[in-house]
C-alpha positions in Angstrom: 75.2 155.3 119.7 76.7 151.8 120.1 74.6 149.2 119.6 75.0 146.4 123.2 76.3 143.3 121.1 74.6 141.3 124.2 71.3 141.7 122.0 72.3 141.0 119.3 73.6 137.7 119.8 70.6 136.5 120.1 70.0 137.1 116.4 72.7 134.7 115.2 71.4 132.8 112.7 72.1 129.5 110.5 72.8 130.8 107.0 70.7 128.7 104.9 67.4 130.5 104.6 69.6 133.3 103.9 70.7 135.4 100.5 74.6 135.6 101.7 77.7 137.5 100.4 81.2 137.0 100.8 83.2 139.4 102.3 85.9 137.2 102.4 89.5 138.5 100.1 91.6 141.4 100.6 91.0 144.1 102.6 92.9 147.7 103.7 95.6 147.7 106.4 97.0 149.1 108.8 98.8 149.1 112.0 97.8 151.7 114.7 100.8 151.3 117.3 100.2 154.7 118.5 96.5 154.7 119.2 95.1 157.4 116.6 93.3 155.3 114.8 89.7 156.7 115.9 90.9 160.3 116.6 91.6 161.0 112.9 89.0 159.4 111.4 89.9 156.0 110.0 86.9 155.1 110.2 84.9 157.8 107.6 83.8 156.4 104.2 85.8 159.4 102.9 89.1 158.5 104.6 91.7 158.1 101.9 93.7 155.2 103.3 96.5 155.9 101.5 99.7 153.9 102.1 98.0 151.4 103.7 98.7 147.8 103.3 96.6 144.3 102.1 96.1 141.7 103.9 93.4 138.8 103.3 90.2 138.2 105.2 90.3 135.5 107.0 93.8 135.9 107.9 95.8 136.6 110.8 98.0 139.8 110.3 100.9 138.3 112.9 101.6 135.8 110.3 103.4 138.3 108.0 106.9 139.0 108.9 106.3 142.7 109.0 103.8 142.2 111.6 104.6 138.9 113.4 105.1 140.3 116.8 102.5 143.1 116.8 100.4 143.7 119.3 97.3 146.7 119.7 95.2 147.6 116.9 94.6 147.0 113.4 92.1 148.5 111.1 90.6 146.7 108.0 88.8 148.3 105.7 86.6 147.3 102.6 84.0 148.9 99.8 80.9 146.9 98.1 78.4 147.8 96.1 74.9 146.1 97.1 72.6 145.7 94.3 69.6 148.0 94.5 67.1 145.0 93.8 68.1 143.8 97.9 66.1 147.4 98.8 63.7 146.1 101.3 65.0 143.0 102.5 66.5 142.8 105.8 70.1 143.0 105.9 72.7 141.2 108.6 76.1 142.0 108.7 78.0 139.1 110.0 81.3 138.4 111.7 82.3 134.4 112.4 85.2 135.7 114.3 87.9 138.9 115.3 90.2 138.7 117.4 90.1 140.0 120.1 88.4 143.5 121.1 86.7 145.0 118.1 84.9 147.8 116.6 82.6 147.8 113.5 81.6 151.4 111.2 79.5 150.7 108.3 79.6 154.1 105.9 81.0 155.7 108.7 78.8 154.6 111.3 79.7 152.5 114.5 77.8 149.6 114.3 78.8 148.3 118.3 81.6 146.4 119.7 82.7 142.7 120.8 84.9 141.5 123.3 85.3 138.0 122.3 87.9 136.7 120.0 86.6 133.1 119.3 82.6 133.2 118.7 80.4 135.3 116.2 78.7 138.4 116.5 76.4 140.3 114.0 74.7 143.5 112.8 71.5 144.9 111.3 72.8 146.9 108.5 69.0 147.2 107.3 69.1 151.3 107.6 72.6 152.4 106.7 73.1 150.6 103.3 73.9 152.6 100.2 71.3 150.5 98.0 72.8 150.4 94.4 76.1 152.4 95.3 79.1 152.2 97.0 79.3 151.0 101.1 82.3 150.8 103.5 83.3 148.8 106.1 85.7 149.3 109.2 87.2 146.7 111.5 89.4 148.1 114.4 90.2 144.4 115.7 93.0 144.9 118.6 94.6 141.6 119.8 96.1 143.0 123.3 94.4 140.3 125.3 96.4 136.8 125.0 95.0 134.1 127.1 97.2 131.8 129.3 100.0 130.3 127.2 98.9 131.0 124.0 99.5 133.2 120.9 96.8 136.3 120.9 96.8 135.7 116.9 95.6 139.1 115.5 93.2 140.5 112.8 89.7 139.4 111.1 90.6 135.4 111.8 87.2 133.9 110.6 84.7 135.0 107.3 82.7 137.7 106.9 79.7 138.0 105.1 76.4 139.6 104.3 72.6 138.2 104.3 69.8 139.2 103.0 66.2 137.7 104.5 62.3 138.7 104.3 61.3 140.4 107.6 60.4 137.5 109.2 63.5 135.3 109.8 64.4 132.2 111.2 67.1 132.7 113.8 67.8 129.6 114.9 66.8 126.2 116.3 67.5 123.8 119.0 67.1 120.0 119.1 67.2 118.2 122.4 66.7 114.6 121.6 66.2 112.2 124.7 67.4 108.9 125.0 65.0 106.0 126.5 67.6 103.1 126.6 65.3 100.7 127.9 62.8 100.8 125.3 65.5 101.6 122.7 63.1 104.9 121.8 63.3 108.4 121.8 61.9 111.5 121.8 62.8 114.6 119.7 61.9 118.3 121.0 62.6 121.1 118.2 62.6 125.1 119.7 62.1 127.4 116.6 63.5 130.6 117.3 61.5 133.3 114.9 62.4 137.0 114.7 60.3 140.0 112.3 62.5 143.2 111.9 59.1 144.2 110.2 56.2 147.1 111.4 53.7 144.7 111.7 52.6 141.3 113.1 53.4 138.7 110.8 51.5 135.1 110.8 53.7 132.3 109.6 53.3 128.8 108.6 56.3 126.2 108.8 57.4 123.3 108.9 60.1 120.8 110.6 61.7 117.8 109.0 63.5 115.7 110.6 65.4 112.7 108.2 68.0 110.6 108.8 70.7 108.0 106.4 68.4 105.3 107.5 65.0 106.0 105.7 63.7 107.9 109.2 61.6 111.0 108.0 59.0 113.3 110.3 57.3 116.2 109.6 56.2 118.6 112.0 54.2 122.0 110.9 53.8 124.6 113.2 52.0 127.9 112.9 52.9 131.2 114.4 52.2 135.0 114.8 55.2 136.8 114.9 54.9 140.6 116.5 56.7 143.4 115.2 60.4 144.5 115.7 60.3 141.2 118.6 61.1 137.1 118.3 58.6 134.5 119.1 59.5 130.7 120.1 57.6 128.0 118.4 58.5 124.4 119.8 57.1 121.0 117.9 58.2 117.3 119.3 57.7 113.6 118.1 59.0 110.8 119.0 61.6 108.2 117.2 60.3 104.3 116.9 63.2 102.0 118.5 63.3 100.7 114.5 64.1 104.1 113.5 66.6 104.8 116.9 70.8 104.6 115.7 73.0 105.8 118.9 75.5 108.3 117.9 79.0 106.6 119.9 82.1 107.8 119.0 83.0 104.7 116.7 79.9 105.4 115.1 79.1 108.7 114.7 75.3 108.4 113.0 73.8 111.8 112.7 70.0 112.9 111.8 68.8 116.5 110.6 66.2 119.4 110.9 66.0 120.9 108.2 63.1 123.9 109.6 61.3 125.8 106.7 59.2 128.9 106.9 57.1 130.3 103.0 59.2 129.2 100.6 62.6 130.0 101.9 65.9 127.2 101.6 65.3 125.4 104.9 67.7 126.0 107.9 69.1 122.6 108.4 70.4 121.8 112.2 72.6 118.2 112.8 72.3 116.1 116.0 72.8 112.3 117.4 71.1 110.6 119.7 73.1 109.5 122.4 73.0 109.2 126.6 75.6 110.1 128.7 75.3 109.6 132.3 77.8 109.9 135.6 77.6 107.0 137.8 79.4 108.8 141.3 78.3 105.6 142.9 79.6 102.8 140.9 82.3 104.7 139.6 81.5 104.9 136.2 81.0 107.1 132.8 78.5 105.8 130.3 77.6 106.0 126.9 74.6 104.8 125.1 74.4 102.8 128.8 78.1 101.2 128.5 80.9 101.8 130.9 83.6 103.5 129.3 86.9 104.7 129.8 88.2 106.9 127.3 91.4 108.8 126.4 92.2 111.5 124.2 94.4 114.6 123.7 94.3 118.5 123.7 94.5 120.4 120.6 95.7 124.3 120.3 94.0 125.0 118.1 96.2 127.0 115.5 99.9 126.8 113.6 102.4 128.8 112.4 101.3 129.0 109.2 97.6 129.7 109.2 97.5 131.2 112.5 94.3 130.6 114.3 91.6 131.1 111.1 91.6 127.1 111.2 90.8 126.3 107.2 88.8 123.4 107.3 92.1 121.4 106.0 93.3 122.3 109.0 90.0 121.1 110.8 89.9 118.0 109.2 94.0 116.9 109.2 94.3 117.5 112.8 90.9 115.7 114.0 92.0 113.3 111.7 94.8 112.9 113.4 93.2 113.0 117.1 91.4 110.1 115.8 94.1 107.8 114.7 95.8 108.6 117.9 92.4 107.6 120.0 91.0 110.3 121.0 87.6 109.6 121.9 87.2 112.0 124.9 88.8 115.7 125.5 88.1 118.8 126.8 90.0 119.8 123.3 90.8 122.9 123.8 90.2 126.4 126.4 88.0 128.2 123.7 85.0 127.8 121.3 85.6 125.8 118.3 83.7 127.5 115.0 81.1 125.8 113.9 82.8 123.8 110.8 85.0 122.3 114.0 82.3 121.6 116.2 80.6 119.6 112.6 83.6 117.4 112.2 83.7 116.2 115.6 79.7 115.4 115.4 80.6 113.5 112.3 83.8 111.8 113.7 82.8 111.3 117.2 85.2 112.9 119.2 83.1 113.9 122.5 84.3 117.4 123.7 83.3 119.5 126.5 82.8 123.4 125.2 85.0 125.9 127.4 85.0 130.1 128.0 88.4 131.1 128.1 88.6 131.7 131.2 92.0 130.5 132.5 94.1 130.8 135.7 94.4 133.6 138.7 91.3 135.5 136.3 89.6 138.6 137.4 86.5 137.4 135.1 86.0 134.6 137.4 83.2 136.4 139.3 79.6 136.6 139.1 79.1 140.6 139.4 81.2 140.5 136.4 79.6 140.1 133.2 81.8 139.3 130.7 81.9 135.1 131.0 78.4 135.3 131.6 77.3 136.6 127.8 80.3 134.5 126.9 78.4 131.6 128.1 75.6 132.1 126.9 76.5 132.7 123.3 78.7 129.6 123.2 75.6 127.2 124.8 73.4 129.4 122.0 75.3 128.9 118.9 76.6 124.9 119.6 73.6 123.8 121.4 72.7 120.9 118.7 76.3 119.8 118.6 76.3 115.5 119.8 79.8 115.9 120.2 79.7 118.6 122.8 78.3 116.8 126.1 79.0 119.8 128.3 79.9 122.8 128.9 83.1 124.2 131.0 83.0 127.3 133.3 86.8 128.1 133.1 89.6 126.0 133.0 92.1 125.9 136.2 90.5 129.3 138.3 90.7 127.9 141.6 93.3 130.6 143.1 91.0 133.6 142.6 89.2 134.5 144.9 85.7 134.9 143.4 86.0 131.6 141.7 83.5 129.4 144.1 80.8 131.8 144.0 81.6 132.5 140.2 81.4 128.4 140.1 78.8 127.9 141.7 76.3 130.4 139.5 77.8 129.9 135.8 77.1 125.9 136.6 73.5 126.6 137.8 73.2 129.0 134.6 74.4 125.8 132.4 72.0 123.5 133.3 68.8 126.0 133.5 70.2 127.0 129.3 70.4 123.4 128.7 69.4 120.9 131.6 70.6 117.7 129.2 74.1 118.5 129.2 76.6 117.9 132.2 78.0 121.3 133.5 81.7 121.1 134.4 84.7 123.3 135.5 88.3 122.1 135.6 90.9 122.3 138.3 94.1 122.4 138.9 93.7 122.9 142.9 91.1 120.0 143.7 93.4 118.5 146.0 92.1 121.3 148.4 88.2 121.4 150.4 86.9 123.0 149.4 87.1 123.8 145.9 84.7 124.5 142.9 85.0 121.2 141.3 82.4 120.6 144.1 80.2 121.7 141.9 81.1 120.1 138.7 78.8 117.5 137.4 82.1 115.6 136.4 85.3 116.0 138.5 88.0 117.4 135.2 91.4 117.6 137.0 94.8 119.3 135.5 97.9 117.7 136.8 101.6 117.0 136.0 104.4 115.4 137.2 105.9 112.1 137.8 103.5 111.3 140.6 100.1 111.4 138.5 98.2 108.6 140.0 99.4 109.6 143.8 98.3 112.8 143.0 95.1 111.7 141.5 94.5 109.6 144.9 95.0 112.8 146.9 92.1 114.2 144.7 89.9 111.4 145.0 90.5 111.4 149.0 89.2 114.9 149.1 86.4 114.3 146.8 85.4 110.8 147.5 81.6 111.1 145.2 83.1 112.1 142.0 83.7 110.5 139.1 87.2 112.0 137.7 89.2 112.9 134.4 92.3 114.4 133.8 91.8 116.9 131.6 95.6 117.4 131.4 98.4 115.7 132.2 101.9 115.5 131.2 105.7 115.3 132.7 106.2 118.6 131.0 107.8 120.3 127.5 109.1 118.0 125.3 111.4 119.6 122.1 110.1 120.3 119.3 113.1 118.2 116.9 111.0 114.8 115.8 113.2 112.8 117.6 111.9 114.0 121.0 110.2 111.7 123.1 109.1 110.5 126.2 107.9 107.3 128.6 104.3 107.5 127.6 103.7 103.7 128.8 105.2 104.9 132.3 102.7 108.2 132.7 99.9 106.2 131.3 100.5 103.1 133.8 100.6 106.0 136.6 97.1 106.2 136.2 95.7 103.3 135.2 93.4 100.8 137.1 92.1 103.3 139.5 88.3 102.7 138.9 87.1 106.3 140.1 89.3 107.8 137.2 87.9 107.1 134.0 90.1 108.5 131.4 92.5 111.1 130.6 93.6 113.8 127.7 97.4 114.9 127.5 98.9 118.1 127.0 99.0 118.2 124.2 99.0 117.3 120.8 100.4 119.8 118.8 103.3 122.4 119.5 101.7 125.6 119.9 103.1 129.2 118.8 104.0 130.8 122.3 106.0 133.8 123.8 104.5 132.1 127.7 106.9 132.4 130.5 109.1 129.2 130.0 108.8 128.5 126.9 111.6 126.0 125.7 112.4 126.6 122.2 114.0 129.8 120.8 111.3 129.2 117.2 108.7 130.9 120.1 107.2 127.6 119.6 106.5 125.8 122.7 107.3 121.8 122.7 104.1 120.1 124.3 103.4 118.2 121.6 103.6 114.5 120.3 103.3 116.9 116.8 105.5 119.5 115.6 103.9 123.2 115.0 103.5 121.9 111.3 102.4 118.5 112.6 105.0 116.8 111.3 105.0 113.5 114.3 107.5 113.4 116.8 108.7 110.0 117.6 106.5 110.6 121.1 103.6 110.5 118.5 104.4 106.8 117.9 105.2 106.2 121.9 101.2 107.5 123.2 99.9 106.3 120.1 100.5 102.4 121.8 99.4 103.7 124.6 96.2 105.0 123.7 95.4 102.5 121.5 92.1 101.0 122.0 93.8 97.5 122.2 96.7 96.3 124.7 99.3 95.4 121.7 99.3 93.7 118.4 102.1 90.8 118.0 103.2 89.3 115.1 105.3 86.3 114.9 105.8 83.2 112.7 106.6 85.0 110.3 107.1 84.6 106.5 107.6 86.3 103.3 104.0 85.6 102.4 102.2 84.7 106.0 102.4 85.2 109.5 100.7 85.3 112.5 98.4 88.1 114.4 97.5 88.1 117.8 95.6 91.1 119.4 95.3 91.5 123.5 92.8 93.6 124.2 92.7 95.8 127.0 92.1 95.4 130.9 88.6 96.0 132.6 90.5 99.2 134.5 92.6 99.9 131.6 93.0 102.8 130.0 91.8 103.0 127.5 88.9 100.4 127.8 85.6 100.2 125.9 83.5 97.8 123.5 85.2 97.1 120.1 82.4 96.4 117.3 83.2 96.6 113.4 86.5 96.8 113.9 89.2 95.3 110.9 92.4 93.4 110.5 94.1 95.0 107.3 97.6 93.9 105.5 99.7 94.9 103.1 102.6 93.7 101.3 104.9 96.4 100.1 108.0 96.2 97.5 111.4 97.7 98.5 109.9 101.6 97.4 107.2 100.9 99.9 104.5 100.2 96.9 101.6 97.9 97.6 101.7 94.9 96.0 99.2 93.0 97.5 97.2 92.7 100.9 93.7 91.1 102.7 91.3 92.1 105.2 89.4 90.3 107.8 85.9 92.0 109.6 86.8 91.3 113.6 84.2 89.8 116.0 83.4 92.2 119.2 85.9 92.3 121.2 85.6 93.0 124.9 87.6 94.3 127.8 89.5 91.6 130.1 88.5 88.9 127.4 91.0 86.5 125.6 93.8 87.7 122.8 92.4 87.0 119.4 95.1 85.1 117.1 94.7 85.4 113.9 96.9 83.7 111.1 97.2 85.9 108.1 98.7 85.0 104.0 99.1 87.5 101.3 100.1 85.4 98.1 103.1 87.5 96.3 103.6 85.8 93.4 105.8 87.2 90.8 106.0 90.2 92.9 108.4 90.8 95.8 107.5 91.6 99.4 109.8 93.3 101.3 107.3 94.5 104.0 104.1 93.8 105.6 102.1 95.7 107.0 99.8 94.8 109.3 97.1 97.2 111.0 93.9 97.9 113.1 91.5 99.8 111.7 88.5 101.9 112.9 84.8 101.2 111.4 85.4 104.9 110.4 88.6 103.7 108.5 91.2 104.7 110.9 94.5 103.3 112.2 93.8 102.4 115.7 97.2 100.3 116.1 100.1 99.2 113.2 103.2 97.4 113.1 105.1 96.7 109.7 107.6 93.5 109.5 110.3 94.2 107.2 112.4 91.9 105.1 114.6 94.0 103.3 116.7 97.1 104.1 116.1 100.1 103.0 117.3 101.6 99.6 120.8 104.4 100.1 119.0 108.2 100.7 119.8 110.8 98.4 122.2 113.2 100.1 121.1 117.1 99.4 124.7 118.7 101.0 127.3 118.2 103.7 127.9 122.1 105.1 130.5 122.3 108.1 131.9 125.4 110.4 130.8 126.2 114.2 127.6 125.6 115.5 127.4 129.1 117.5 128.5 131.9 116.6 130.9 132.5 119.6 131.8 129.3 120.4 135.3 128.2 119.3 136.4 125.7 121.4 138.4 122.4 120.2 136.2 119.7 118.7 133.3 122.4 118.8 132.7 121.5 114.6 129.9 120.2 112.9 128.7 118.6 109.5 125.0 119.1 109.0 124.5 116.5 106.0 120.4 117.5 104.1 119.2 114.7 102.3 115.9 113.3 100.6 114.3 110.6 102.5 114.5 106.7 101.4 112.0 104.1 100.9 111.3 101.7 104.0 113.7 104.2 106.2 113.0 104.2 109.3 116.1 106.4 110.7 119.0 107.9 109.5 122.7 107.8 110.3 126.3 109.4 109.1 129.3 107.3 109.6 132.4 109.5 109.7 136.0 110.1 110.3 139.3 111.6 109.4 140.6 108.2 108.5 137.7 105.8 107.6 134.0 105.5 109.4 134.9 104.7 112.4 132.2 106.9 113.6 129.0 107.0 113.5 125.8 109.5 114.8 122.9 107.9 116.5 119.7 107.5 114.5 117.6 110.3 113.9 113.6 111.3 112.4 114.8 114.6 111.5 115.3 115.4 107.7 118.6 116.2 108.4 121.8 115.0 110.4 124.3 116.9 112.5 127.4 115.2 112.9 128.8 117.2 116.4 132.4 117.6 118.1 134.3 118.2 114.7 137.7 119.8 114.9 138.3 122.5 113.1 140.2 122.9 110.2 140.0 118.8 109.5 138.7 116.9 107.1 136.2 114.4 107.5 134.7 111.5 105.1 131.2 110.8 105.9 128.2 108.6 104.1 125.0 108.7 104.8 123.2 105.4 105.8 119.1 104.8 106.0 118.0 102.1 108.7 115.0 99.9 109.6 114.8 97.1 111.4 115.9 94.6 109.0 119.1 96.3 108.7 121.2 99.3 107.0 121.2 100.6 103.3 124.5 100.6 101.6 126.4 103.9 102.5 126.2 106.7 100.4 129.4 107.9 98.4 132.0 109.2 101.2 131.9 112.9 101.1 135.5 115.0 101.8 134.2 117.5 104.2 136.7 119.9 105.7 135.2 121.8 109.0 136.5 125.6 108.6 136.5 127.7 111.4 135.4 130.5 110.0 132.6 129.2 108.5 129.1 128.9 110.5 126.2 126.5 109.5 123.0 128.2 108.4 119.1 127.2 110.3 118.3 123.7 109.9 115.1 123.7 107.3 112.3 122.4 109.7 109.2 122.6 107.1 108.4 124.1 104.0 104.5 124.9 103.2 102.6 126.5 99.8 100.6 128.9 100.5 98.3 131.6 98.6 101.0 133.7 96.7 103.9 132.5 98.8 105.4 130.1 101.1 106.0 129.7 104.5 109.8 127.9 105.7 110.2 126.8 109.5 113.3 126.6 110.9 115.5 125.8 114.2 116.6 129.5 115.9 119.1 129.7 118.5 119.0 132.3 121.5 121.3 134.9 119.9 119.9 135.1 116.0 119.7 138.2 114.7 118.2 138.1 111.6 117.7 135.3 108.7 117.3 136.3 105.1 116.0 133.9 102.6 117.0 134.0 98.7 114.5 132.6 95.4 114.4 132.0 92.1 112.8 130.5 89.3 115.9 129.0 88.2 117.6 126.3 90.0 120.7 127.6 91.4 120.7 130.7 89.9 120.7 133.4 92.8 122.4 136.5 90.2 119.9 138.8 90.5 117.3 136.6 93.1 115.9 139.1 96.0 117.2 138.6 99.2 114.0 138.5 101.8 114.9 139.8 105.5 113.4 139.3 108.7 114.0 138.9 112.7 110.8 136.6 113.0 111.9 133.2 114.4 110.3 130.1 113.7 109.0 130.6 110.5 108.8 132.9 107.6 106.5 133.7 104.9 108.0 134.7 101.6 105.3 136.7 100.2 104.1 138.2 96.1 104.6 135.4 94.2 102.4 133.5 91.3 100.6 130.7 92.2 101.6 127.3 90.5 105.1 128.8 89.9 107.6 126.8 91.2 110.6 128.0 93.5 113.7 127.6 94.5 115.1 128.9 97.7 117.9 128.7 100.4 118.2 130.2 104.1 120.8 132.0 106.6 121.3 133.6 109.4 122.5 137.0 110.5 124.6 137.3 113.8 125.6 140.4 115.6 128.4 142.3 113.8 126.9 141.6 110.5 128.2 138.1 110.6 126.7 135.9 107.8 126.3 131.8 107.8 126.7 130.0 104.6 123.4 129.4 102.6 121.6 126.0 103.4 120.6 123.6 100.8 118.1 124.7 97.8 114.8 123.7 98.1 111.8 124.0 96.2 108.2 124.7 96.9 105.5 125.9 94.5 102.4 128.1 95.7 99.3 126.9 95.7 96.1 129.7 95.7 93.8 128.3 94.1 95.1 125.2 92.7 93.4 122.2 92.6 94.8 119.9 95.0 97.2 116.8 93.8 96.2 113.6 92.5 95.8 111.2 95.1 97.7 107.5 94.9 95.3 104.8 95.1 97.7 102.2 96.3 95.7 99.2 95.7 92.0 97.6 96.3 91.9 94.5 98.8 88.8 92.3 98.1 86.5 90.1 99.7 83.4 88.7 98.3 80.8 91.5 98.5 83.4 94.5 99.9 86.9 96.0 99.7 88.9 98.6 101.4 90.8 100.6 99.4 94.3 102.0 100.2 95.4 105.2 99.3 97.9 108.3 100.3 96.2 111.0 101.8 97.0 114.5 99.7 98.3 117.4 101.4 95.6 120.1 102.4 92.6 118.1 101.0 89.5 118.7 103.0 87.8 114.9 101.5 88.2 112.4 98.5 85.4 111.7 95.9 85.9 107.1 95.1 83.9 105.9 91.8 83.5 102.2 91.0 82.4 100.1 88.6 81.3 96.8 87.1 83.5 95.8 84.3 83.5 92.6 82.7 79.6 92.4 81.7 78.2 93.3 78.6 75.2 94.5 79.9 76.8 97.2 82.3 77.7 100.3 80.8 81.7 100.6 81.8 81.3 104.2 82.0 78.8 104.3 84.5 80.4 104.7 87.4 78.7 105.1 91.0 80.1 107.8 93.4 81.1 107.5 96.8 81.7 111.0 99.2 84.4 110.1 101.5 84.0 112.9 104.2 87.7 112.7 105.7 91.2 114.5 105.2 94.1 112.1 106.4 93.8 107.9 107.0 94.6 106.2 104.1 92.1 103.5 104.2 88.4 103.1 102.9 85.6 100.5 103.3 83.2 100.2 100.9 80.6 97.5 101.3 77.6 96.0 99.1 78.9 94.7 96.1 78.0 91.5 94.0 79.6 88.2 94.4 82.0 86.9 91.8 81.4 90.1 89.7 85.2 92.2 88.7 85.0 95.8 89.5 87.5 99.2 89.1 87.9 101.7 91.1 89.4 105.2 90.9 90.1 108.5 92.8 89.6 112.6 93.2 90.7 114.4 96.1 88.9 117.6 97.3 89.8 120.9 98.4 88.5 124.7 98.9 89.0 125.3 95.2 87.6 121.9 93.8 88.1 118.4 92.7 91.4 116.9 91.4 91.3 114.8 88.7 90.5 111.0 89.4 93.8 108.7 89.6 94.2 106.1 87.1 91.5 103.3 87.0 92.9 100.3 89.4 91.1 96.3 89.5 90.3 95.1 92.6 91.8 91.1 93.7 90.7 88.9 95.9 92.7 86.8 98.3 92.5 84.0 100.6 90.3 83.0 103.6 91.9 84.0 107.2 91.9 81.7 110.3 90.8 83.1 113.8 91.3 81.8 117.2 90.3 82.8 120.2 
């Protein structure tokens, strides 16, 4: 008999107190396009899965070429043996997320169904397991449901586990902190939900332990009697004194912990923050901890073309780190519930968000008499209740045109307030220029609009709803392009919404490009190019344009520049600017670089508090290069969380010449035979210190040149067929142009056709992904790969019609591979092969060793400068004193760095006049890399500052 999921959702718990068995790994898989799996008994334990494929869990089937466009039911199955020693425990089968609709069987018995692709669910399987013997789990996932313009990635997309607990267990805790700003004290209430799976009442003694890195600790014991087969709530409360209060802030996201224990079990631990959010409609203010702030942000589509929507920790951290570097402090962020790891990292890195259930557009679920949306809202709030990054619950996005929306939003907002009276309850409106509109029920006026008249549109909405503080949850002009040269007039766009008291911020759509087949998608790669980074997270020119506009200061200018000194002026934001908030704990860092971009020397200065509307800060900086050459200096404003909030580079030297990899000529389109429609594609390895590239070319000398590009290739346009051209590549930066590369002669052949431009290559477990440009009439794509460079005599060819990205599977991790790419058109026309590329599958591999560029020293503190490692989830920094006979030279002090990207780390508390050494290792899901070579810290001169 099918069990109602709404009952099981009450049982979702933290896993710290449970004995867990991961069910991640390789599962058997089969598509079911004809819908016959259930009638054919694919769920039966004795069913023999002949000729089934195998796929990883967690994973998405549409990451594989053969299933890239499959929509429908996909079946997964695996067997496992449960130790006999677990008999007598309460056993639960737990899924973090399966997209979208799913059914689950255990040993041929239907456990139940789930109708959300983003929320966890579980089943009590105590009585159904075969202890000491084999057990078969079968999952049918159906990705037919598609939400908005995002891709419907199919499969068991998040981890699966089996949990074993005693009869009485901790289901969850809900922590409610209340801050008194006038006294700078706080009250904390913890509601613990216990469940008894047994057949007799159970008396339980337990304890809640509150703690924090500032030394705060409070033990709160409790007792409870839990009836059989029921749950019981226990509430404990305490106060936090002013000396022990440390408020959570987006630049200082301080976290407390609450650990709940019963018996001698391991504790269930959740974290929380002390912060106060206020919406002052009368005075047009949005306040965090009593400070009126005007924050900005970006929307995130939480997927990519190489991990789908599985969201491994490295993808979560890289995205959030990049969002923080873009100045993101508040955003609705995404249309769907994020996994716990993502919310944890938002808590840790200080991005405020509204958690939203996936209702969008003319949505029949926006109906108060239909239970689905309400169930999603209840489940989301129950799971995500403790995250300080979540400041409100969103009940839907752009649903204003659906007939039942007004009643639904009013009812859903009331429910959100009932479930969580201490957070905002909101909806996102694209129809707020009308009245009535469901925005009237929202605690904050969240609005979406697009076009060149964003300010006027906001004025119209304000006229209709003058009692609402507004925030642009989405704004933009339109889609860009996916190539890295794509840009937009970010200043004009943001200027159009600035200086309106009632409009306290905005969030651009979007941070990233994303896979989509939605109507109007511009690119033939199935990538919807709204983002300031592409689907692989490579920054476009638009990244730099928006970074200047969403930075916490108006400008950072440099004058009086010499080879060892400069004057820096930091101009604060205006009071009604966007963004605008007080800056505490920021630093100015400068690094001198040599012609290879390597660190030479540097310095840093701790800045005073900077308030909006204040006078500019002028600071003289200097660096002593000694015998080393200083070819550039980077100057950066660094946040308290070590993010680069604003930077600029002054170049003293031209870049070195780049290295040309290949020059391939031919037609640019299959049937374009017009005169002067040929091209030469020049691919190259980047040159140090270059900011752009161009090609000089001509039939008799180098009299023409292409426009500058950030792409890793240059297409020379409008060339005549059957003519020979001389070409040379040049790297450029603001100091000038490199020497041209050696001149190549290339004949533009009419019967040749250029291959797809390779845009990105990414290592994967037992394979690799290749991202490439795609044309409207592309038919097939082929990759040929080998372990010996240049030898393709017997190399296999992989073929697929997937546009934008290919996956090459079944390779050996740690083995370098070489490959080349081409396209096929109709009539079996083949393009030339691309240049050769190399890649090494990285499954099960430790991360690379980070490159520590240098350590900049002040008397008791340092800035460690390093290059981030791809797919890292964190770093370990170790340091030790040197030059003292009383100090063991092999005694290292360890510091964990909880960040994936960045490039700076501030460390304080060092002893004056004492030399130190440093080394660093990177972390990933496999483990820790080797340490970098030991490096010494150096101390530099003091700086002068004027206000």
